[in-house]
Structures are given as structure tokens and as C-alpha cells.
ZAMARGU-4260 file (C-alpha; in steps of 0.2 Angstrom, whole numbers, plus 5000, padded with zeros to 4 digits):
<rodrens>
0) 5144/5026/4915 | 5156/5040/4918 | 5155/5051/4934 | 5164/5067/4939 | 5176/5065/4954
5) 5167/5064/4970 | 5174/5081/4976 | 5170/5090/4960 | 5154/5101/4961 | 5140/5095/4949
10) 5138/5111/4939 | 5129/5109/4923 | 5138/5115/4907 | 5129/5123/4893 | 5111/5115/4894
15) 5103/5107/4879 | 5090/5118/4871 | 5073/5114/4878 | 5060/5108/4867 | 5050/5122/4858
20) 5034/5125/4868 | 5019/5116/4859 | 5002/5124/4858 | 4992/5122/4874 | 4980/5110/4865
25) 4993/5099/4858 | 5000/5084/4868 | 5020/5082/4868 | 5027/5072/4854 | 5033/5058/4866
30) 5015/5054/4870 | 5012/5049/4852 | 5024/5035/4855 | 5016/5027/4870 | 5007/5010/4870
35) 4992/5009/4860 | 4981/5004/4875 | 4984/5021/4883 | 4989/5032/4868 | 4972/5040/4865
40) 4970/5043/4884 | 4987/5051/4886 | 4984/5062/4870 | 4971/5072/4880 | 4984/5078/4892
45) 4986/5096/4895 | 5000/5108/4901 | 4998/5114/4918 | 4995/5132/4914 | 4981/5127/4902
50) 4973/5116/4915 | 4973/5129/4929 | 4963/5142/4918 | 4947/5133/4922 | 4951/5130/4941
55) 4941/5140/4954 | 4922/5139/4954 | 4918/5137/4973 | 4907/5150/4981 | 4909/5157/4998
60) 4895/5146/5005 | 4903/5131/4998 | 4919/5135/5006 | 4911/5137/5022 | 4902/5120/5020
65) 4919/5111/5017 | 4926/5119/5033 | 4911/5114/5043 | 4911/5096/5037 | 4930/5095/5040
70) 4926/5100/5058 | 4914/5086/5060 | 4926/5073/5054 | 4941/5079/5064 | 4933/5084/5080
75) 4920/5070/5082 | 4926/5055/5071 | 4945/5056/5070 | 4952/5042/5080 | 4970/5048/5081
80) 4967/5066/5086 | 4974/5064/5104 | 4989/5055/5097 | 4993/5068/5083 | 4991/5083/5095
85) 5003/5075/5107 | 5016/5069/5094 | 5016/5083/5082 | 5011/5098/5092 | 4996/5102/5081
90) 4978/5108/5083 | 4969/5105/5067 | 4952/5108/5075 | 4957/5126/5081 | 4965/5129/5064
95) 4948/5125/5055 | 4939/5136/5067 | 4950/5151/5062 | 4948/5147/5044 | 4929/5147/5047
100) 4930/5164/5056 | 4940/5171/5041 | 4927/5165/5029 | 4913/5174/5039 | 4923/5190/5037
105) 4924/5188/5018 | 4912/5192/5004 | 4912/5184/4986 | 4921/5200/4980 | 4935/5199/4994
110) 4938/5181/4996 | 4955/5175/4990 | 4958/5164/4975 | 4952/5146/4977 | 4969/5139/4977
115) 4974/5148/4993 | 4958/5141/5001 | 4963/5123/4995 | 4981/5126/5001 | 4975/5131/5019
120) 4963/5116/5020 | 4977/5104/5014 | 4989/5111/5027 | 4976/5107/5041 | 4974/5089/5035
125) 4993/5087/5031 | 4997/5093/5048 | 4992/5077/5057 | 5003/5067/5045 | 4990/5054/5042
130) 4988/5048/5024 | 4971/5040/5029 | 4965/5058/5034 | 4965/5069/5019 | 4956/5083/5010
135) 4952/5079/4992 | 4951/5094/4980 | 4935/5096/4970 | 4934/5098/4951 | 4944/5101/4941
140) 4957/5093/4952 | 4948/5077/4957 | 4954/5061/4948 | 4968/5070/4939 | 4987/5066/4939
145) 5001/5077/4936 | 5016/5069/4928 | 5034/5071/4920 | 5039/5057/4908 | 5052/5049/4920
150) 5054/5042/4937 | 5068/5046/4950 | 5073/5035/4964 | 5087/5035/4977 | 5102/5024/4980
155) 5112/5024/4996 | 5126/5012/4992 | 5139/5025/4992 | 5145/5038/5004 | 5132/5050/4999
160) 5114/5047/4992 | 5112/5047/4974 | 5096/5050/4963 | 5095/5040/4947 | 5083/5040/4933
165) 5075/5023/4933 | 5061/5023/4920 | 5058/5034/4905 | 5042/5035/4895 | 5043/5027/4878
170) 5046/5041/4865 | 5055/5053/4877 | 5073/5056/4871 | 5086/5067/4877 | 5105/5065/4876
175) 5111/5053/4889 | 5094/5053/4898 | 5090/5035/4901 | 5089/5023/4916 | 5106/5026/4926
180) 5107/5045/4922 | 5111/5054/4939 | 5101/5069/4943 | 5111/5083/4952 | 5100/5098/4952
185) 5081/5101/4951 | 5076/5118/4944 | 5093/5125/4950 | 5091/5117/4968 | 5103/5103/4973
190) 5093/5087/4972 | 5096/5082/4990 | 5089/5099/4996 | 5075/5098/4983 | 5069/5081/4990
195) 5069/5087/5008 | 5059/5103/5003 | 5047/5092/4994 | 5045/5079/5008 | 5040/5093/5020
200) 5024/5095/5010 | 5018/5077/5012 | 5009/5068/5027 | 5019/5053/5030 | 5019/5047/5048
205) 5038/5045/5050 | 5054/5052/5042 | 5056/5037/5030 | 5038/5039/5023 | 5040/5057/5020
210) 5056/5056/5011 | 5050/5042/5000 | 5035/5051/4995 | 5045/5067/4993 | 5055/5058/4980
215) 5041/5050/4971 | 5031/5066/4970 | 5046/5074/4960 | 5038/5067/4944 | 5021/5060/4948
220) 5007/5067/4959 | 4988/5065/4962 | 4979/5081/4961 | 4965/5074/4971 | 4976/5075/4986
225) 4988/5089/4983 | 4988/5105/4975 | 4996/5106/4957 | 5015/5109/4956 | 5020/5127/4959
230) 5031/5127/4943 | 5024/5125/4926 | 5040/5116/4920 | 5055/5108/4928 | 5073/5110/4923
235) 5083/5095/4927 | 5102/5095/4928 | 5110/5077/4926 | 5125/5067/4922 | 5120/5056/4908
240) 5123/5038/4904 | 5136/5045/4891 | 5146/5052/4906 | 5143/5070/4901 | 5133/5084/4910
245) 5117/5090/4903 | 5101/5100/4907 | 5083/5098/4900 | 5067/5107/4903 | 5051/5097/4903
250) 5033/5103/4906 | 5021/5096/4919 | 5007/5087/4910 | 4989/5084/4918 | 4979/5069/4913
255) 4964/5060/4920 | 4967/5044/4930 | 4965/5029/4920 | 4951/5017/4924 | 4941/5015/4940
260) 4948/5011/4957 | 4941/4994/4963 | 4936/4992/4980 | 4926/4980/4992 | 4908/4980/4992
265) 4895/4973/5004 | 4901/4968/5022 | 4919/4972/5017 | 4916/4990/5011 | 4919/4998/5028
270) 4934/4987/5032 | 4946/4996/5021 | 4964/5002/5026 | 4971/5011/5011 | 4980/5026/5005
275) 4970/5031/4991 | 4983/5043/4984 | 4996/5029/4983 | 4983/5019/4974 | 4980/5033/4961
280) 4999/5035/4959 | 5001/5016/4957 | 4988/5016/4943 | 4996/5031/4935 | 5013/5022/4935
285) 5005/5007/4926 | 4998/5018/4913 | 5014/5027/4910 | 5027/5014/4911 | 5019/4996/4911
290) 5004/4998/4900 | 5005/4979/4896 | 4997/4976/4913 | 4981/4986/4907 | 4981/4975/4891
295) 4981/4959/4903 | 4967/4966/4913 | 4956/4970/4898 | 4960/4952/4891 | 4954/4945/4908
300) 4939/4956/4909 | 4934/4950/4891 | 4934/4932/4896 | 4951/4928/4888 | 4964/4917/4896
305) 4976/4926/4907 | 4992/4932/4899 | 5008/4937/4906 | 5025/4945/4902 | 5040/4934/4899
310) 5046/4924/4914 | 5030/4928/4924 | 5015/4917/4929 | 4999/4921/4921 | 4987/4928/4934
315) 4968/4931/4934 | 4972/4947/4944 | 4987/4955/4934 | 4985/4972/4942 | 4987/4964/4959
320) 5000/4950/4958 | 5016/4947/4948 | 5023/4930/4951 | 5039/4922/4945 | 5054/4912/4949
325) 5070/4922/4952 | 5088/4916/4951 | 5099/4922/4966 | 5117/4918/4971 | 5109/4906/4984
330) 5098/4897/4971 | 5081/4899/4963 | 5067/4905/4974 | 5049/4910/4971 | 5045/4929/4971
335) 5027/4936/4972 | 5024/4955/4971 | 5008/4960/4979 | 5004/4977/4971 | 4988/4981/4980
340) 4975/4974/4992 | 4962/4984/4984 | 4950/4971/4978 | 4932/4968/4977 | 4932/4952/4988
345) 4945/4944/5000 | 4941/4926/4995 | 4946/4926/4977 | 4961/4936/4982 | 4967/4923/4994
350) 4963/4909/4982 | 4973/4917/4968 | 4988/4920/4980 | 4987/4902/4985 | 4987/4896/4966
355) 5002/4907/4961 | 5013/4902/4976 | 5009/4884/4973 | 5016/4885/4955 | 5032/4893/4962
360) 5048/4885/4969 | 5043/4877/4986 | 5061/4879/4994 | 5058/4897/4998 | 5047/4912/4994
365) 5050/4931/4993 | 5034/4940/4996 | 5036/4958/4990 | 5024/4972/4996 | 5034/4987/4992
370) 5024/5002/4987 | 5008/4994/4991 | 4996/5007/4998 | 4984/4994/5006 | 4965/4990/5003
375) 4955/4977/5010 | 4960/4973/5028 | 4952/4956/5026 | 4962/4952/5011 | 4978/4956/5020
380) 4974/4947/5036 | 4967/4931/5028 | 4982/4929/5017 | 4994/4927/5032 | 4987/4910/5037
385) 4993/4902/5020 | 5011/4905/5025 | 5011/4898/5043 | 5005/4884/5053 | 5001/4895/5068
390) 4984/4902/5072 | 4981/4919/5066 | 4975/4932/5078 | 4968/4947/5068 | 4973/4965/5073
395) 4960/4974/5084 | 4952/4991/5081 | 4945/5005/5092 | 4934/5020/5089 | 4937/5036/5099
400) 4923/5038/5111 | 4912/5053/5106 | 4893/5055/5106 | 4893/5055/5087 | 4903/5039/5085
405) 4891/5031/5098 | 4876/5036/5087 | 4885/5029/5071 | 4888/5012/5080 | 4870/5011/5087
410) 4863/5014/5069 | 4873/4999/5061 | 4871/4981/5066 | 4889/4978/5060 | 4896/4990/5073
415) 4885/4984/5087 | 4899/4974/5096 | 4908/4991/5100 | 4892/4999/5107 | 4893/4992/5125
420) 4911/4999/5128 | 4906/5015/5121 | 4891/5017/5132 | 4901/5012/5147 | 4914/5026/5143
425) 4900/5039/5147 | 4903/5034/5165 | 4922/5029/5165 | 4928/5043/5153 | 4938/5030/5143
430) 4946/5038/5127 | 4944/5023/5116 | 4931/5009/5114 | 4934/4991/5116 | 4947/4984/5104
435) 4939/4971/5092 | 4944/4964/5075 | 4938/4968/5058 | 4943/4951/5051 | 4933/4937/5060
440) 4945/4925/5068 | 4937/4911/5059 | 4940/4919/5042 | 4958/4922/5047 | 4960/4904/5049
445) 4948/4895/5037 | 4961/4891/5023 | 4976/4885/5033 | 4994/4884/5028 | 4998/4881/5009
450) 5016/4886/5007 | 5029/4876/5018 | 5045/4883/5013 | 5054/4898/5022 | 5047/4915/5018
455) 5054/4933/5018 | 5044/4948/5017 | 5051/4964/5008 | 5044/4981/5014 | 5048/4999/5011
460) 5041/5016/5017 | 5027/5016/5004 | 5019/5001/5012 | 5003/5008/5020 | 4988/5004/5030
465) 4982/4986/5026 | 5000/4983/5020 | 5006/4989/5036 | 4994/4977/5045 | 5000/4963/5034
470) 5018/4966/5038 | 5014/4968/5056 | 5004/4951/5056 | 5019/4943/5047 | 5031/4949/5060
475) 5019/4946/5075 | 5016/4928/5071 | 5034/4925/5067 | 5031/4919/5049 | 5048/4924/5043
480) 5060/4938/5041 | 5055/4956/5037 | 5068/4963/5025 | 5066/4982/5024 | 5072/4994/5010
485) 5068/5008/5022 | 5069/5010/5041 | 5050/5008/5043 | 5034/5005/5034 | 5023/5019/5030
490) 5014/5018/5047 | 4996/5019/5043 | 4987/5010/5057 | 4969/5013/5054 | 4952/5009/5045
495) 4948/5023/5034 | 4930/5029/5029 | 4926/5042/5016 | 4914/5056/5020 | 4902/5049/5008
500) 4902/5033/5018 | 4895/5042/5033 | 4881/5050/5022 | 4877/5033/5013 | 4878/5020/5027
505) 4871/5028/5043 | 4853/5033/5044 | 4855/5045/5059 | 4840/5055/5064 | 4849/5072/5063
510) 4864/5068/5053 | 4878/5082/5053 | 4885/5076/5037 | 4881/5085/5021 | 4885/5082/5002
515) 4901/5091/4997 | 4902/5102/4982 | 4910/5100/4965 | 4916/5082/4968 | 4926/5087/4984
520) 4930/5074/4997 | 4937/5070/5014 | 4943/5054/5022 | 4946/5050/5040 | 4954/5037/5051
525) 4939/5030/5060 | 4946/5015/5069 | 4964/5013/5075 | 4973/4996/5074 | 4983/4988/5088
530) 4996/4974/5085 | 4996/4957/5093 | 5008/4944/5099 | 5024/4951/5108 | 5019/4969/5103
535) 5001/4967/5108 | 4992/4983/5111 | 5005/4994/5102 | 4997/5005/5089 | 5004/5005/5071
540) 5000/5023/5067 | 5016/5034/5066 | 5027/5019/5071 | 5025/5007/5057 | 5034/4990/5056
545) 5053/4991/5059 | 5061/4977/5048 | 5071/4963/5055 | 5085/4966/5042 | 5088/4982/5034
550) 5094/4983/5015 | 5100/4999/5007 | 5094/5000/4989 | 5109/5000/4977 | 5111/5006/4959
555) 5110/4988/4954 | 5093/4987/4963 | 5087/5002/4954 | 5093/4997/4937 | 5094/4978/4937
560) 5078/4972/4943 | 5082/4973/4962 | 5097/4961/4960 | 5106/4965/4976 | 5089/4965/4986
565) 5084/4948/4979 | 5101/4941/4983 | 5100/4947/5001 | 5082/4939/5002 | 5090/4923/4994
570) 5103/4923/5008 | 5090/4924/5021 | 5080/4910/5014 | 5094/4898/5011 | 5099/4899/5029
575) 5082/4892/5034 | 5076/4874/5033 | 5063/4869/5020 | 5048/4859/5028 | 5037/4846/5019
580) 5021/4839/5026 | 5010/4830/5013 | 4996/4819/5015 | 4999/4806/5002 | 4984/4795/5006
585) 4969/4794/5017 | 4959/4777/5020 | 4945/4773/5032 | 4944/4755/5039 | 4936/4748/5054
590) 4932/4765/5061 | 4950/4771/5060 | 4959/4783/5048 | 4975/4777/5040 | 4986/4791/5034
595) 5002/4790/5023 | 5012/4806/5026 | 5027/4813/5017 | 5038/4824/5029 | 5054/4833/5028
600) 5063/4842/5043 | 5048/4836/5055 | 5051/4824/5069 | 5033/4823/5076 | 5015/4824/5069
605) 4999/4827/5079 | 4983/4822/5071 | 4966/4831/5076 | 4949/4825/5071 | 4935/4838/5072
610) 4948/4848/5083 | 4950/4834/5095 | 4967/4825/5098 | 4968/4809/5089 | 4986/4803/5088
615) 5004/4809/5091 | 5018/4800/5082 | 5036/4802/5080 | 5041/4802/5061 | 5057/4801/5051
620) 5060/4811/5035 | 5052/4802/5021 | 5036/4792/5022 | 5026/4788/5038 | 5010/4778/5041
625) 4999/4784/5055 | 4983/4776/5061 | 4970/4786/5070 | 4956/4777/5079 | 4939/4783/5083
630) 4936/4791/5067 | 4919/4784/5061 | 4910/4801/5062 | 4925/4813/5059 | 4922/4826/5046
635) 4938/4836/5046 | 4956/4832/5050 | 4971/4843/5055 | 4989/4836/5054 | 5002/4847/5064
640) 5021/4844/5061 | 5034/4848/5074 | 5052/4850/5075 | 5061/4850/5092 | 5044/4854/5100
645) 5040/4869/5089 | 5025/4869/5077 | 5032/4871/5060 | 5019/4864/5047 | 5001/4860/5046
650) 4988/4853/5034 | 4969/4854/5036 | 4957/4844/5025 | 4939/4839/5025 | 4934/4820/5026
</rodrens>
């Protein structure tokens, strides 16, 4: 691909003639060439101007109600309020009071356009830079996606950042506009400046998170969480894959989100840590660029055997996992991408993860959680045990102490453990409640280690919430190396509840919560999370997880399936020993257990029966026979493997 000299200004020459605008009720031609599974859905897309004609039906009283409910959530439930006021010098509660006062001075005839009201409410929520705590626009914005037919990503493998086209929707064709085209200007603004301006509109908790979301939102946005783009169309100046300069104009399209968002139910329903906006955008990307995943989901739902793309393992959860073997300069390794932790139940999630990694190479595993917006905290924390012999300590969570939060905890049996500390706070003035886990410690350790090779975890700035907690647990329990494509993860350290959760799940005598109009919504960080291990007590919020090793994404990564990133992960894995601890045979005789073990890079094994020590034996690599006496009534066995005094492997089994 040809490029102008580095010191030559990127000034576009004569632009290509933009497509002739189509009638408002007609989808663009490129949508007629999309995959059949999504074609009918995308054919209902409308241009932004057409969509906005029907926007704006909130009454003055409904606007007041929205402000009042926001005040309740932020003033009485929001766990990070003291932190955000201190770190970002903001006062969202006072800003809401001012908006409420302005509404009292308005009449239905004098109130400003609805989009101005939504903009003010969004500014208040975005000011705290917390993607758990957001204002969701009502109809017609709710459950809508705005998109352009391509994605742009950043590479920093040169002296200056570059922004490359990485995916283009099937059927969209312009000269030289293909993966690898380099964007230079965005509607006349130099692309670097356009990204910075866009990043300022988003609520990421740190600079890396805001920039990452600023780039992503150039071409795809959730209208549930953000106002529509200001511009009806975008003019893109680019250096094409043909080496020439071009310019194109493309309209924003608005379409419904595809499918329903899964989520936990029952006792796990209030143990969520998720950035819902990221979840919506992830599903939008599947619809626009990898619709074969939707076909796989539909096949599984219909009871058919799981199918997969070439080179991938078939999964019963194709929207959650992508698993394959990858070749790197350091050798072949397993690679499993966890796209989301947003699942109905944590048990089947862990079981499918174990099944998939068991079918991958056992000499090293790359666990890739980039762009994962989170979901079930239990699913995230329960998965950690499968990769380590160490006992998992789940993260702990705290409420902020307010009279309303105390009422909520008293009204729910599941929250009763937090009540004593909150009652005591009336006397002590403590800001936060006791710190207690969401994931029961027994569940966090009920499966045990299932993968024995070295593990590398890949993160980026769009890892959020339950994924932040997964990365933190991975690092805090020293499971392996965290390899980061950004300087931090997204820094979402909280359990999130929707306003409807307060209405539905808590039978308060005089509840301050009211149904919201026109499908509007609000969410709030209700319990903050604290790290464990060497960083015990450190909050995740705004800080995130700093990787052990930093990798800057290259053009090869963006255009050749993460070639350099996976090569770096392979280097890290190849430098680590591969362990093996297998129980080849178990036999009972004369009240004893006779074990035949197969070990690699382990010099000692300790055997526990029903959690009581039974034997400790030095072992060579290869096979070893171990006899444990006093095993007549034993029901469970745990074998721990050590290397130079360090616990490196474990197996647990029922007898």
C-alpha cells in the first residue's frame, strides 16, 4: 500500500462524487448485500434526519420526574459519589438541582427542545466518568444503534498514531476503501483531533478508556446511552489501499438493536458488573460484520449441533466464546476469546470454558478478553479457579452508607449480611459498609484447576466491569502475565443496578422510586469492588488493571488477525514451564488409596483426603505411585503439586 511521505500534508485531492441521496424510506444499496440472516432487519434502517422527525414527546412533568429519579439514585444510592467529586471536581447532585429549578420556571410552551433536555441529563451522568452510571434515553432512542458501514482502529507502531479502516460491510464499495485504508480527516477535521474531541464526550474512567471509546464511536453508537451524532453524514478523507487520496461521504443509519440482551436471573440477577452500552455495541458489530455468529446462535437455539467458522472449535455459546489453536513464531498455543460474561447462569459458562480449553493445546493458553463489557460477576470470578491451583478469594463489595441503602438491605434477605455494618455506621459515621463478596467463596473454588499450562491474559481499555474484575483476579492471584493493548483496562469497579431493579426487587413501605416514562432508564453503581492479594483494599474504579506487559497494536495486528499481538503472547508463554499433574489410576485396598500419578515439572505432591493431609511424597517427572493410608471413609481427594516449594498444580476428585 502506497503512502505519501511522512512530512507531506494529508490534503485530499478532488473527492469522489458522493452517492446520490436516496429517499428517506429506502435503505442504502449496500444493505441489500448483507448476510441473509440480518438483511431484512437492516433493510429497516433509516437515515438520521428521518429518524429525528419523530423524536421529542416528553411532557414537562415527565422531564421533572426524570430529574427527581436521577437525584434519588445519585444522592442516595451512588457508591462512587465521594470519589468522583474528589477525582473529577464535579457535583452532579447540584447540577441536577439546577436543572430541576429551571424546569419549574418553564411551561409546556417555553420548554426547550427535548434533545437539549437529554443533552443536559447526559452531561450530568457523563461528568462522573462512570459507565455503570448512565442515563438511558427514552423512545425513540432506546434500543437503537447509529452506524456507518465500516470500522476504524488505531495503530501506534510508527512515530505517529495512524487510523486504519479495519472492517467494511459487505456491499459497501468505494475506490481504495478497504481494510488498510488510512483515514486522514473526519469531516474536514484532522483525524487525531477528531478522535480527541469525540473522546471528550464519553464517560471512560481513565484516558485510555476515553480514547478507545472515542475511536469506536466514530462509526457505531448506542442511542440508548448517547445522543445521536450531530452530523447527518460524515465526509471521510483517506489514503486508499491503491495509494491514492480519496474522499467519500456516507450517511449515518439508524436501526434497532438485533436480538435480546441475555442476563442472569434468580439469585445472580443483582450480581451484575456490566457496561450495557458496550454490550449493545458488541451485538451491533456482530450484526454488521460477523453475522455468521447469529446463524450459529440460531442453530444452537433450534437444537442443532454447534457449528463454527473454519479453524474454530464449535461452541454451545458462539456469542460468548471463540476458541482455536494459533500458530506463533514460538509454536502453537490455545487461544480463547471471551466476548462477554453476560450469560443467564454462571455454571454452564464455566463448564463450556473448561470444555473448550480442554480441547486446545495444553502447552500454553491465551485468554483474550479485549472489548468485553462484562456481565455476571459470578461467571467471571468462578472461571479463575480453572486456571490456577491457588485458592481464589473473590473481590469484596461495599455500599455507601445512606438511610435509603440501609432500607434496601433490610428489605432483602440476600443483602442482610451488609446490614450490621450499615447500622453501626449510624454511630461511627463510616462512609462505606463492610466489604463482602458477591461470589460465595465456595463457588469460586468448587471446580478446581482444569488447565495446567502457562496462561497469558490479553486486555485493552474496553475491558469493563466484570471483565475488570476477572483481570484483577487473574493478576492478584498470580495466574499468569497480563498483556495489555492499552495502558489500563476500562476501570469499572462496581456492581450495577438498573432503576427498574429498585422498583421490582425491594418492597419498601414508602419507596421513592417511580416508573420512568417512554422507556427511559437509569443505572447506577450500587456496590464498589475492592481488589485482593497484594493490592487488597484498592478500588478498581478509575484505576483499572495496569498490565504487566504493554503491547502497542501494529498495522499487522489490525489487518492480519492480531499477528504481532499473538506473537508477543507466544513469547511470554514459551518462556514459562509447562506443568502436568494427572491421576492415571485410583484403587482402594485395605483401607488405603493407591494412586498412579503422571507429573511434569513437579518435584513433590501432597495428598489431602476430605481436606485433611494424607501424604507428602517427592516425585520425579513421569509416573509415580503414591499410597495414602486411613482412606476407608474418604469421599474427596485433592492432589497438590509443588516445584521448589511453590504450589503449581492441583487436581480435585470425588471418591
